[in-house]
C-alpha positions, -999 to 999 in steps of 0.1 A, spaced: -219 201 -661 -232 209 -627 -218 188 -599 -252 172 -590 -259 163 -626 -224 148 -629 -230 127 -598 -263 114 -612 -247 105 -645 -219 86 -628 -242 67 -605 -247 41 -633 -210 32 -633 -207 -5 -623 -182 -17 -598 -155 -44 -602 -166 -78 -611 -137 -95 -593 -119 -70 -572 -83 -77 -562 -72 -73 -525 -36 -69 -535 -44 -41 -560 -67 -25 -534 -95 -23 -559 -122 -3 -543 -147 17 -563 -145 55 -563 -180 67 -551 -199 88 -577 -203 117 -553 -165 119 -547 -157 116 -583 -182 143 -592 -166 166 -565 -131 161 -579 -140 165 -616 -163 195 -609 -134 212 -590 -111 204 -620 -136 221 -643 -139 251 -621 -101 254 -620 -99 252 -658 -80 219 -656 -103 199 -680 -91 217 -711 -60 195 -716 -54 157 -718 -68 139 -687 -49 108 -675 -66 86 -649 -38 65 -633 -52 32 -620 -85 39 -636 -102 7 -624 -138 7 -637 -133 42 -652 -152 64 -627 -129 94 -628 -120 91 -665 -157 89 -674 -164 120 -652 -138 140 -672 -152 126 -705 -187 136 -695 -175 172 -689 -160 175 -724 -123 170 -718 -106 169 -752 -87 137 -746 -91 112 -718 -68 82 -711 -76 56 -684 -47 34 -675 -49 1 -655 -30 -31 -655 -61 -52 -648 -77 -63 -680 -109 -73 -663 -112 -38 -648 -107 -23 -682 -134 -45 -697 -158 -31 -670 -146 4 -679 -155 -2 -715 -189 -14 -705 -193 16 -683 -185 38 -713 -216 24 -730 -237 31 -699 -225 67 -695 -222 76 -732 -198 106 -728 -192 131 -755 -154 122 -754 -146 85 -757 -118 76 -733 -88 56 -744 -84 25 -722 -48 14 -719 -37 -18 -702 -4 -10 -685 12 -4 -651 3 31 -641 37 35 -624 57 27 -656 37 43 -684 42 29 -720 32 62 -736 44 98 -736 22 124 -721 32 159 -710 14 187 -692 -16 165 -684 -42 167 -657 -39 136 -637 -69 123 -617 -65 92 -596 -77 72 -566 -45 52 -561 -40 22 -537 -35 37 -503 -9 10 -493 -31 -6 -467 -21 -42 -476 10 -57 -461 38 -56 -486 21 -27 -505 30 1 -481 33 36 -497 18 23 -529 5 58 -536 41 72 -538 48 53 -570 16 69 -585 27 103 -574 61 98 -590 45 91 -624 22 121 -618 52 144 -612 67 133 -645 36 139 -667 13 164 -650 7 201 -650 -18 195 -622 -32 165 -604 -62 155 -583 -58 125 -560 -73 107 -531 -52 94 -502 -56 79 -468 -64 102 -439 -33 117 -423 -14 120 -456 -11 158 -458 25 161 -446 36 133 -470 18 147 -500 30 182 -493 66 170 -488 65 149 -519 51 178 -540 77 202 -526 106 177 -534 93 174 -570 87 211 -577 50 209 -569 26 229 -547 -5 217 -529 -32 243 -537 -63 224 -523 -66 199 -495 -98 186 -480 -113 157 -462 -136 132 -479 -157 103 -466 -153 72 -488 -182 49 -484 -171 15 -495 -192 -16 -500 -184 -51 -486 -162 -67 -513 -139 -92 -496 -143 -121 -471 -125 -103 -443 -150 -74 -445 -175 -76 -416 -198 -47 -425 -220 -44 -456 -208 -8 -460 -181 11 -442 -171 48 -444 -134 55 -442 -117 89 -437 -97 100 -467 -82 132 -481 -83 148 -516 -55 170 -530 -50 193 -559 -13 198 -568 3 221 -594 35 206 -607 
């Protein structure tokens, strides 16, 4: 599927009904999801099992499913988010029906090997949740052949060092603008764009 068509298809994905500050539940914008999934398709990484760690409302998992990945698993510990992901499946009607698993993405209850991991993990912006993305990367290193992930701006040295320590190599790294809607009481703007970075890692 062409990137523009994928973005349009994902534009119907609904956001969280009750987002959690502690879990840093921000929606992945359709354009960013389409960019990552399209890149995965170009690289031949959608021909294996896709695992979306911390899937939330299912944006990345549904993108992979729309592009015909043979098996797609979306994992999140928030049951309300997974309910929304199931609703979004009906909105998107992908050819592959994702499996939605309620579990902590950092301690998987299932065995998967040589997967393609896609994820927009918590950046660790909340006090007491620093370096939250590290735990997601640790799970990724255990199950992935390749991964696509979003991180806070300025994370390149951390991601490269982590990958190197776990036998991985960063093959692609690029800046992305995440446009986020106002979701919480402490937000002062209706929409805000934050600087982020995307990475492809071969493990």
